[in-house]
Every structure is written in structure tokens, then in C-alpha cells.
N, C-alpha and C positions, 0 to 999 in steps of 0.2 A: 881684019874685018871678019874673016871666017871664024876665028876663035871667039869673037864676041857673039856671033850668031849661034855657035855651038853651045856656049855657056848659057845664053838666053833660052835656047831650045831645051837644054837639060833642066834648067830651073823651072821652066813652064811645065815640062813633063812631070817633074817631081811634085809640083803644086797640084796638077790635075790628078795624079795618082793618089795623093793625100786626100783630096776632096772626094774622090771616088770611094776610098776606103771608109771615110767618115760617113758618107751617105749610105753605105751598106751595113752600118751598125758597128764598125770597128772603133768603138769609143772606149773610154775608161770605165763607163758604167756597163757592167755585164748583166745579162739576164739572170735573175735569181728566183728560186722557188719561194713563194710567200706563205702558202698554206696547202694543206692536203685535206680533201673531204673523202669520206669513205661511204659507199652505198652498197647495200641498204644500211641505214643507221642502226637498225635493230633487226635481228633475224633469229630463227630457231631451227633446230634440226641440221640439215645440210644446206649450205649456201655458198654462192660464189660472190665474194666481196670484190669490189672494183674501186680503185683509187683514182681521184681526179686532182691534178695539181693546178694551182693558180700561180701565175708568174707576174713579175712586174713589167714585162715587155712582151711583145707579140712573138709567137702565139700565146695569148694570155691563159688559155686552159689547155690541158693535155689529158685525154682520157683514152685508154687506160694509162696511168702513170706507172712506170716501173718503180717498184718499191720493195723494201724488205718487210715481210709480214711476221708478226709475232702475237702472242697472247699474254695477257697479264692475269695471273691468278689472284683473285681478290682475297684469298685465304693466306697469301704470302706477303710479307713486308718487302720482299725483294722485287725490284722493278724488272720487267721483262727486258731481255736483250734482243733487239730485233735482228741482230746478225745470227742469232741462234733460235730460229723459229721451232715450234713444237710440231713436227710433222704428223703426229697422231691427232692433233687438233686443227692445224692449218698448214696448208702446203705453201711452197714458195710462190705459187701462182694465186694465192688468196682463197683457195677452196677450203672451207671450214666445215667441221661436223662435231656433233655432240656425243659421239659414240663412247668416248672414254671419260666424259665429264658428268658430274652429278650437280653442277652449279654453273651459274653464268660467268662469263669472262669478258674482259675488254680485249678487243682485237685492235692492234695498232698497225698502221702503215707508216713506214719511215723511209725518208730519202734525204740525201744531202741538199742543202740550200743551193749550192752551185751545181747546175745540171751537167757541167763538164766533168765532175768527179764521178767515179764509179760508185755503185751502190755500196753502202757501208757494211763491211763484214766484221769490223772490229767494235761495233756498237758505240761509236763516237756519236754524240747527239747531233741530230739533224732536225728536219721539219717532220712533225708527227701529226697524223690524223687518226681518229679512232671511231669505233662502232662497238656494239654489244652483241655477243652471241649468247642468246638465252637458252640455257639447257635445263632439263628437268632436274 
């Protein structure tokens, strides 16, 4: 009789633990980054860009979103690698300036879709948002 009670108690405990984990979000669908918006969308001179991430599960928005910042030179056919930002144009914190530029550039903010992954330093594609830095 005692062994039956122990088995039923263990089964009930496992069932309750499983239900608790599911209610706390431990499901097969993980929270993923859907999009990144960058503000301001257009700026000139010196500006602090801020990235906001939109996710498919709560919390739905995160501001500021940790991202890799990079610039894309419109005079180059080569795409910018966000793991290798240009510190003379934009810092790793999103502070940009036109001091070394005579033309406008696209500022990109990039992060992995899975928020559990570290920021991408190998320039593997992730979710990207962009803005424009207008320079004289």
C-alpha cells in the first residue's frame, strides 16, 4: 500500500512540476526578435542612435536593445559587417558623427534573432534595423 502511495505521489509531483514549467513559459516556442527600429531615423552631425527590438513574446519591446552598430558606405559595393563597426563614424554604443565623412551613410543595428545568443561578432546575418546619418 505504501509503495502505491509513493508512486502516485511521485507521478503527481512530476505532473505538477511539468504544468508549472509550462505555465512559466518553458515551451518549445522560444522568444525571438522579429524586428529592430532605430531612432532617430535621420540625423546629421553628432547623434546618439538607439535601437528598439520587437519580439514575438512578452516583453514585446526592449529599448535600448543591445546591438552591433555599423555603417554602410554608399560609395562601396561591399556590405558593412556589423561585427566590425567603424569607430571613427559610430561607436559600439551607437554614438555617430560626421567628422570623417563628406557623404551620407546608412547606420545599421544588428542582433541575433534568438535573444539567448551573444551579439554577433562574426557578422553572421541576424535581424537588422537602419537609419541614415546625413553628412555634408
